C-alpha positions as CSV (number, residue, x, y, z in Angstrom):
1,M,-0.8,-25.6,11.1
2,G,-1.9,-26.7,14.7
3,P,-4.8,-28.4,15.8
4,N,-6.8,-25.4,16.5
5,H,-6.9,-24.2,13.0
6,D,-9.5,-25.4,10.4
7,A,-9.1,-23.5,7.0
8,R,-11.7,-25.5,5.1
9,S,-14.3,-23.9,7.7
10,I,-13.4,-20.2,6.5
11,L,-13.7,-21.3,3.0
12,D,-17.0,-23.3,3.4
13,F,-18.6,-19.9,5.5
14,L,-17.5,-17.9,2.9
15,G,-19.0,-19.8,0.1
16,A,-21.8,-20.3,1.5
17,L,-22.2,-16.3,2.6
18,R,-21.1,-15.4,-1.3
19,D,-24.1,-17.4,-2.8
20,N,-26.5,-15.7,0.5
21,N,-24.8,-12.4,0.7
22,S,-27.7,-10.2,2.8
23,R,-27.8,-9.4,6.3
24,E,-31.0,-11.8,6.9
25,W,-28.8,-15.0,6.1
26,F,-25.5,-13.2,7.5
27,E,-27.4,-12.7,11.4
28,A,-29.1,-15.8,10.8
29,N,-25.7,-17.8,10.4
30,R,-23.8,-15.5,12.8
31,P,-22.0,-18.5,15.1
32,R,-21.2,-20.2,11.5
33,Y,-19.4,-16.6,11.1
34,E,-17.9,-16.4,14.2
35,S,-16.5,-20.1,14.2
36,A,-14.6,-19.5,10.7
37,R,-13.6,-16.0,11.9
38,A,-12.1,-17.4,15.2
39,D,-10.2,-19.8,13.0
40,F,-8.9,-17.2,10.5
41,L,-8.0,-15.3,13.7
42,A,-5.9,-18.3,14.8
43,I,-4.2,-18.8,11.3
44,V,-3.2,-15.0,11.6
45,G,-2.2,-15.2,15.0
46,D,-0.1,-18.4,13.9
47,L,1.6,-16.2,11.3
48,L,2.3,-13.4,13.7
49,G,4.1,-15.4,16.0
50,R,6.4,-17.0,13.7
51,F,6.8,-13.9,11.8
52,D,10.4,-12.8,12.9
53,S,11.6,-15.6,10.8
54,V,10.5,-13.1,7.8
55,D,10.6,-9.4,8.9
56,D,10.4,-7.5,12.3
57,L,6.8,-6.3,12.7
58,G,7.5,-4.5,16.3
59,G,5.5,-6.4,17.8
60,I,2.1,-5.6,16.0
61,A,-1.5,-6.8,17.7
62,L,-3.2,-9.4,16.0
63,K,-6.7,-7.1,16.2
64,D,-4.5,-4.3,14.4
65,C,-3.9,-6.6,11.2
66,V,-7.3,-8.3,10.4
67,F,-9.9,-6.2,7.8
68,R,-13.4,-6.3,9.0
69,I,-15.7,-8.6,6.9
70,N,-18.2,-5.8,6.3
71,R,-17.9,-3.9,3.2
72,D,-17.9,-0.2,2.9
73,L,-20.6,0.5,0.5
74,R,-20.4,4.6,0.5
75,F,-18.7,4.8,-2.7
76,S,-20.0,1.3,-4.2
77,K,-22.5,0.5,-7.0
78,D,-22.3,-3.1,-5.0
79,K,-24.5,-2.9,-2.2
80,T,-23.5,-6.9,-1.1
81,P,-23.1,-6.1,2.5
82,Y,-19.7,-8.5,3.3
83,K,-16.8,-9.1,1.5
84,T,-16.7,-12.7,0.7
85,A,-12.9,-13.0,1.5
86,M,-11.3,-13.1,4.8
87,S,-7.9,-11.0,5.0
88,A,-5.0,-9.2,7.0
89,L,-2.3,-6.8,6.4
90,L,0.9,-8.1,8.5
91,G,3.3,-4.9,8.8
92,S,4.2,-2.4,11.5
93,R,1.3,-0.2,11.6
94,G,-1.0,-3.4,10.6
95,R,-3.7,-2.4,8.2
96,K,-2.4,1.1,8.1
97,S,1.3,0.0,6.9
98,G,2.9,1.2,3.8
99,A,4.9,-0.5,1.2
100,R,6.6,-3.1,3.7
101,S,3.8,-5.2,4.5
102,Y,2.2,-8.7,3.8
103,Y,-1.3,-9.2,2.8
104,F,-2.6,-12.1,3.6
105,L,-6.4,-13.5,2.0
106,L,-8.4,-16.4,1.6
107,E,-11.2,-17.1,-0.2
108,P,-13.0,-20.1,-1.6
109,D,-12.6,-21.5,-5.1
110,G,-9.1,-20.4,-5.5
111,R,-8.8,-17.2,-5.0
112,S,-6.7,-17.0,-2.0
113,M,-3.5,-15.3,-2.2
114,L,-0.4,-14.0,-0.6
115,A,0.5,-10.5,-1.7
116,G,2.5,-7.0,-1.3
117,G,3.3,-4.1,-2.9
118,L,2.2,-1.2,-4.2
119,Y,-1.7,-2.0,-5.2
120,D,-2.8,2.0,-5.3
121,P,0.3,4.1,-5.5
122,S,0.0,7.7,-5.5
123,S,1.2,9.8,-8.6
124,A,4.2,11.0,-6.2
125,Q,5.0,7.1,-5.4
126,L,5.1,6.1,-8.8
127,Y,6.6,9.1,-10.5
128,K,9.5,8.4,-7.6
129,I,9.3,4.8,-8.1
130,R,9.5,5.0,-11.7
131,S,12.3,7.4,-11.5
132,A,14.6,5.2,-9.4
133,I,13.9,2.3,-12.8
134,A,14.7,5.3,-15.1
135,L,17.9,6.0,-13.6
136,D,19.0,2.4,-12.7
137,A,16.9,-0.6,-13.0
138,K,19.5,-3.3,-11.8
139,P,18.8,-3.6,-7.8
140,L,15.0,-4.3,-8.9
141,K,15.5,-6.6,-11.8
142,R,18.1,-8.3,-9.5
143,I,15.4,-9.0,-6.6
144,L,12.7,-10.2,-9.3
145,S,15.2,-12.6,-10.9
146,R,16.2,-14.1,-7.6
147,P,15.2,-17.7,-7.8
148,E,12.7,-17.7,-4.9
149,F,10.8,-14.6,-6.2
150,V,10.7,-16.2,-9.7
151,R,8.8,-19.1,-7.5
152,Y,6.2,-18.0,-5.6
153,F,5.5,-14.7,-7.8
154,G,6.8,-15.5,-11.7
155,S,7.3,-11.5,-12.0
156,L,5.3,-8.5,-10.9
157,S,1.6,-8.0,-11.4
158,G,-0.6,-5.1,-11.5
159,E,-1.9,-3.0,-14.6
160,S,-0.1,-0.9,-17.0
161,L,-0.1,2.3,-19.3
162,K,-0.2,1.6,-22.8
163,T,2.3,4.0,-23.7
164,A,5.5,5.6,-21.3
165,P,4.3,7.4,-18.7
166,Q,4.8,11.1,-19.0
167,G,8.2,12.3,-18.8
168,F,9.9,9.0,-19.7
169,E,11.2,7.6,-22.6
170,K,9.3,5.7,-24.8
171,D,12.6,3.7,-26.0
172,H,13.9,3.1,-22.3
173,P,15.0,-0.4,-22.2
174,D,13.4,-0.9,-19.3
175,I,9.9,0.5,-20.5
176,E,7.7,-2.6,-19.2
177,L,8.6,-1.7,-15.5
178,L,8.3,1.9,-15.9
179,R,4.8,1.5,-17.2
180,L,3.4,-0.5,-14.6
181,K,0.9,1.8,-12.6
182,Q,0.9,-0.9,-9.6
183,L,4.0,-2.8,-8.5
184,V,2.4,-6.2,-7.1
185,A,3.6,-9.5,-6.5
186,I,1.0,-12.1,-6.1
187,H,1.4,-16.1,-5.1
188,G,-2.1,-17.6,-5.5
189,M,-3.4,-20.6,-3.9
190,S,-5.5,-23.4,-4.4
191,D,-8.0,-24.4,-1.9
192,K,-6.6,-27.8,-1.4
193,E,-3.1,-25.6,-0.6
194,V,-5.2,-23.5,2.2
195,V,-6.5,-26.6,3.8
196,A,-3.1,-28.3,3.8
197,P,-1.5,-28.8,7.2
198,D,1.9,-26.6,5.8
199,L,-0.1,-23.3,4.9
200,V,1.5,-21.2,7.8
201,P,5.1,-22.2,6.9
202,H,3.9,-22.2,2.9
203,A,2.7,-18.3,3.9
204,L,6.2,-17.6,5.8
205,E,8.2,-19.0,2.8
206,A,6.4,-16.8,0.5
207,F,6.7,-13.8,2.1
208,A,10.3,-14.1,3.1
209,A,10.6,-14.7,-0.7
210,M,8.8,-11.1,-1.0
211,K,10.6,-9.3,1.7
212,G,13.5,-8.2,-0.5
213,F,11.0,-6.2,-3.2
214,L,9.2,-4.7,-0.4
215,V,12.2,-3.2,1.4
216,Y,13.2,-1.9,-2.3
217,L,9.7,-0.1,-2.6
218,E,10.2,1.1,1.2
219,K,13.9,2.8,0.7
220,T,13.0,4.2,-3.0
221,L,9.8,6.1,-1.5
222,A,12.0,7.2,1.6
223,D,15.1,8.3,-0.4
Protein backbone atom coordinates (compact mmCIF):
# COMPACT_ATOMS: atom_id res chain seq x y z
CA MET A 1 0.00 0.00 0.00
CA GLY A 2 1.07 3.56 -0.55
CA PRO A 3 1.86 6.11 2.17
CA ASN A 4 -1.71 7.48 2.04
CA HIS A 5 -3.29 4.21 3.12
CA ASP A 6 -4.03 3.44 6.75
CA ALA A 7 -6.05 0.25 6.96
CA ARG A 8 -5.53 0.19 10.74
CA SER A 9 -7.63 3.38 11.10
CA ILE A 10 -10.45 1.64 9.19
CA LEU A 11 -10.46 -1.44 11.43
CA ASP A 12 -10.17 0.67 14.60
CA PHE A 13 -13.09 2.89 13.61
CA LEU A 14 -15.29 -0.05 12.58
CA GLY A 15 -14.52 -1.88 15.84
CA ALA A 16 -15.58 1.19 17.84
CA LEU A 17 -18.69 1.60 15.66
CA ARG A 18 -19.69 -2.00 16.31
CA ASP A 19 -19.60 -1.29 20.06
CA ASN A 20 -21.47 2.03 19.71
CA ASN A 21 -23.83 1.57 16.77
CA SER A 22 -26.01 4.67 17.19
CA ARG A 23 -26.55 7.89 15.27
CA GLU A 24 -25.51 9.95 18.31
CA TRP A 25 -22.14 8.23 18.59
CA PHE A 26 -21.61 8.32 14.83
CA GLU A 27 -22.25 12.08 14.60
CA ALA A 28 -19.96 12.73 17.57
CA ASN A 29 -17.25 10.70 15.82
CA ARG A 30 -17.91 11.87 12.26
CA PRO A 31 -14.36 13.24 11.75
CA ARG A 32 -13.02 9.78 12.63
CA TYR A 33 -15.44 8.20 10.15
CA GLU A 34 -14.47 10.66 7.40
CA SER A 35 -10.80 9.86 7.98
CA ALA A 36 -11.39 6.07 7.90
CA ARG A 37 -13.57 6.41 4.79
CA ALA A 38 -10.86 8.47 3.06
CA ASP A 39 -8.38 5.66 3.83
CA PHE A 40 -10.81 3.07 2.44
CA LEU A 41 -11.36 5.12 -0.73
CA ALA A 42 -7.59 5.42 -1.15
CA ILE A 43 -7.16 1.64 -0.93
CA VAL A 44 -10.02 0.89 -3.35
CA GLY A 45 -8.76 3.64 -5.66
CA ASP A 46 -5.32 2.02 -5.65
CA LEU A 47 -6.95 -1.35 -6.43
CA LEU A 48 -8.89 0.14 -9.33
CA GLY A 49 -5.80 1.89 -10.61
CA ARG A 50 -3.98 -1.43 -10.89
CA PHE A 51 -6.92 -3.63 -11.85
CA ASP A 52 -5.94 -3.88 -15.52
CA SER A 53 -3.56 -6.66 -14.43
CA VAL A 54 -6.65 -8.68 -13.42
CA ASP A 55 -9.58 -7.66 -15.64
CA ASP A 56 -10.87 -4.80 -17.78
CA LEU A 57 -13.51 -2.90 -15.81
CA GLY A 58 -14.03 -0.33 -18.54
CA GLY A 59 -12.98 2.73 -16.55
CA ILE A 60 -15.63 2.47 -13.82
CA ALA A 61 -15.51 5.36 -11.31
CA LEU A 62 -14.53 4.79 -7.68
CA LYS A 63 -17.76 6.39 -6.39
CA ASP A 64 -19.82 3.81 -8.30
CA CYS A 65 -18.06 0.87 -6.61
CA VAL A 66 -18.16 1.77 -2.92
CA PHE A 67 -21.16 0.88 -0.74
CA ARG A 68 -22.68 3.29 1.79
CA ILE A 69 -22.10 2.59 5.47
CA ASN A 70 -25.78 3.26 6.28
CA ARG A 71 -27.83 0.10 6.53
CA ASP A 72 -31.16 -0.29 4.70
CA LEU A 73 -33.54 -0.75 7.62
CA ARG A 74 -36.80 -1.03 5.66
CA PHE A 75 -37.07 -4.83 5.78
CA SER A 76 -34.66 -5.60 8.62
CA LYS A 77 -35.43 -6.67 12.17
CA ASP A 78 -31.97 -5.41 13.14
CA LYS A 79 -32.41 -1.64 13.47
CA THR A 80 -28.76 -0.72 14.09
CA PRO A 81 -28.19 2.16 11.65
CA TYR A 82 -24.70 1.37 10.35
CA LYS A 83 -22.81 -1.51 8.79
CA THR A 84 -19.73 -2.61 10.73
CA ALA A 85 -17.74 -3.14 7.52
CA MET A 86 -16.62 -1.04 4.57
CA SER A 87 -17.02 -2.67 1.17
CA ALA A 88 -16.85 -2.17 -2.57
CA LEU A 89 -17.84 -4.14 -5.67
CA LEU A 90 -15.37 -3.86 -8.54
CA GLY A 91 -17.01 -4.58 -11.88
CA SER A 92 -17.86 -2.87 -15.15
CA ARG A 93 -21.07 -1.49 -13.60
CA GLY A 94 -19.73 -0.88 -10.10
CA ARG A 95 -22.16 -1.84 -7.33
CA LYS A 96 -24.70 -2.92 -9.98
CA SER A 97 -22.34 -5.41 -11.63
CA GLY A 98 -23.38 -8.99 -12.33
CA ALA A 99 -21.54 -12.29 -11.94
CA ARG A 100 -18.21 -10.93 -13.19
CA SER A 101 -17.43 -8.67 -10.23
CA TYR A 102 -14.96 -8.63 -7.37
CA TYR A 103 -16.07 -7.96 -3.78
CA PHE A 104 -13.68 -6.25 -1.35
CA LEU A 105 -14.72 -6.01 2.31
CA LEU A 106 -12.82 -4.80 5.38
CA GLU A 107 -14.17 -5.68 8.84
CA PRO A 108 -12.25 -6.11 12.13
CA ASP A 109 -11.51 -9.35 13.97
CA GLY A 110 -10.61 -11.40 10.92
CA ARG A 111 -13.90 -10.85 9.08
CA SER A 112 -12.37 -9.11 6.06
CA MET A 113 -12.76 -10.90 2.75
CA LEU A 114 -12.14 -10.95 -0.97
CA ALA A 115 -15.03 -12.69 -2.68
CA GLY A 116 -17.03 -13.20 -5.86
CA GLY A 117 -19.69 -15.35 -7.47
CA LEU A 118 -23.44 -15.76 -7.16
CA TYR A 119 -24.43 -14.86 -3.59
CA ASP A 120 -28.14 -14.36 -4.23
CA PRO A 121 -28.92 -15.96 -7.60
CA SER A 122 -32.42 -15.99 -9.05
CA SER A 123 -34.06 -19.37 -9.57
CA ALA A 124 -33.59 -18.90 -13.33
CA GLN A 125 -29.85 -18.24 -12.88
CA LEU A 126 -29.46 -21.27 -10.61
CA TYR A 127 -31.28 -23.48 -13.10
CA LYS A 128 -28.98 -22.31 -15.90
CA ILE A 129 -25.82 -23.00 -13.89
CA ARG A 130 -27.09 -26.37 -12.65
CA SER A 131 -28.09 -27.41 -16.17
CA ALA A 132 -24.58 -26.61 -17.41
CA ILE A 133 -23.01 -28.57 -14.54
CA ALA A 134 -25.35 -31.54 -15.06
CA LEU A 135 -24.49 -31.63 -18.76
CA ASP A 136 -20.72 -31.30 -18.28
CA ALA A 137 -19.11 -30.30 -14.98
CA LYS A 138 -15.55 -30.65 -16.31
CA PRO A 139 -15.03 -26.97 -17.29
CA LEU A 140 -16.05 -25.75 -13.82
CA LYS A 141 -14.15 -28.51 -12.00
CA ARG A 142 -11.00 -27.65 -13.98
CA ILE A 143 -11.26 -24.04 -12.79
CA LEU A 144 -11.91 -25.03 -9.16
CA SER A 145 -8.91 -27.39 -9.14
CA ARG A 146 -6.39 -24.82 -10.42
CA PRO A 147 -3.59 -24.43 -7.83
CA GLU A 148 -4.04 -20.66 -7.56
CA PHE A 149 -7.81 -21.00 -6.98
CA VAL A 150 -7.29 -23.67 -4.31
CA ARG A 151 -4.56 -21.58 -2.68
CA TYR A 152 -6.81 -18.56 -2.14
CA PHE A 153 -10.31 -20.04 -1.92
CA GLY A 154 -9.98 -23.76 -1.11
CA SER A 155 -13.31 -24.67 -2.68
CA LEU A 156 -16.66 -23.00 -3.30
CA SER A 157 -18.58 -21.60 -0.34
CA GLY A 158 -22.31 -21.10 0.01
CA GLU A 159 -25.48 -22.77 1.23
CA SER A 160 -26.52 -26.16 -0.14
CA LEU A 161 -29.77 -28.06 -0.47
CA LYS A 162 -30.02 -31.21 1.64
CA THR A 163 -31.21 -33.20 -1.34
CA ALA A 164 -31.09 -32.98 -5.13
CA PRO A 165 -32.67 -29.89 -6.70
CA GLN A 166 -35.94 -30.48 -8.50
CA GLY A 167 -35.41 -31.84 -11.99
CA PHE A 168 -31.91 -33.23 -11.31
CA GLU A 169 -30.88 -36.79 -10.50
CA LYS A 170 -30.09 -37.66 -6.89
CA ASP A 171 -27.24 -39.95 -7.96
CA HIS A 172 -25.63 -37.53 -10.42
CA PRO A 173 -21.81 -37.80 -10.02
CA ASP A 174 -21.59 -34.03 -9.43
CA ILE A 175 -24.51 -33.81 -7.02
CA GLU A 176 -22.42 -31.80 -4.51
CA LEU A 177 -22.09 -28.97 -7.05
CA LEU A 178 -25.72 -29.28 -8.14
CA ARG A 179 -26.98 -28.91 -4.57
CA LEU A 180 -25.33 -25.49 -4.11
CA LYS A 181 -27.81 -22.64 -3.66
CA GLN A 182 -24.98 -20.12 -3.80
CA LEU A 183 -21.77 -20.36 -5.81
CA VAL A 184 -19.28 -18.15 -4.02
CA ALA A 185 -15.50 -18.00 -3.74
CA ILE A 186 -14.34 -16.44 -0.45
CA HIS A 187 -10.81 -15.61 0.70
CA GLY A 188 -10.85 -14.50 4.33
CA MET A 189 -8.19 -12.12 5.64
CA SER A 190 -6.84 -11.61 9.15
CA ASP A 191 -6.44 -8.09 10.55
CA LYS A 192 -2.67 -8.59 10.22
CA GLU A 193 -3.06 -9.22 6.47
CA VAL A 194 -5.31 -6.18 6.10
CA VAL A 195 -2.83 -3.77 7.73
CA ALA A 196 0.18 -5.29 5.92
CA PRO A 197 1.86 -3.07 3.29
CA ASP A 198 1.05 -5.58 0.53
CA LEU A 199 -2.77 -5.55 0.97
CA VAL A 200 -3.43 -4.27 -2.57
CA PRO A 201 -1.05 -6.70 -4.36
CA HIS A 202 -2.48 -9.51 -2.18
CA ALA A 203 -6.03 -8.58 -3.25
CA LEU A 204 -5.04 -8.34 -6.91
CA GLU A 205 -3.47 -11.83 -6.80
CA ALA A 206 -6.56 -13.33 -5.17
CA PHE A 207 -8.89 -11.62 -7.65
CA ALA A 208 -6.74 -12.85 -10.55
CA ALA A 209 -7.11 -16.39 -9.17
CA MET A 210 -10.89 -15.88 -9.04
CA LYS A 211 -11.31 -14.46 -12.55
CA GLY A 212 -11.69 -17.82 -14.38
CA PHE A 213 -14.55 -18.80 -12.05
CA LEU A 214 -16.35 -15.48 -12.61
CA VAL A 215 -15.90 -15.68 -16.40
CA TYR A 216 -17.38 -19.20 -16.30
CA LEU A 217 -20.45 -17.91 -14.42
CA GLU A 218 -20.86 -14.92 -16.74
CA LYS A 219 -20.55 -17.06 -19.89
CA THR A 220 -22.90 -19.78 -18.59
CA LEU A 221 -25.58 -17.25 -17.65
CA ALA A 222 -25.25 -15.54 -21.04
CA ASP A 223 -25.56 -18.75 -23.11
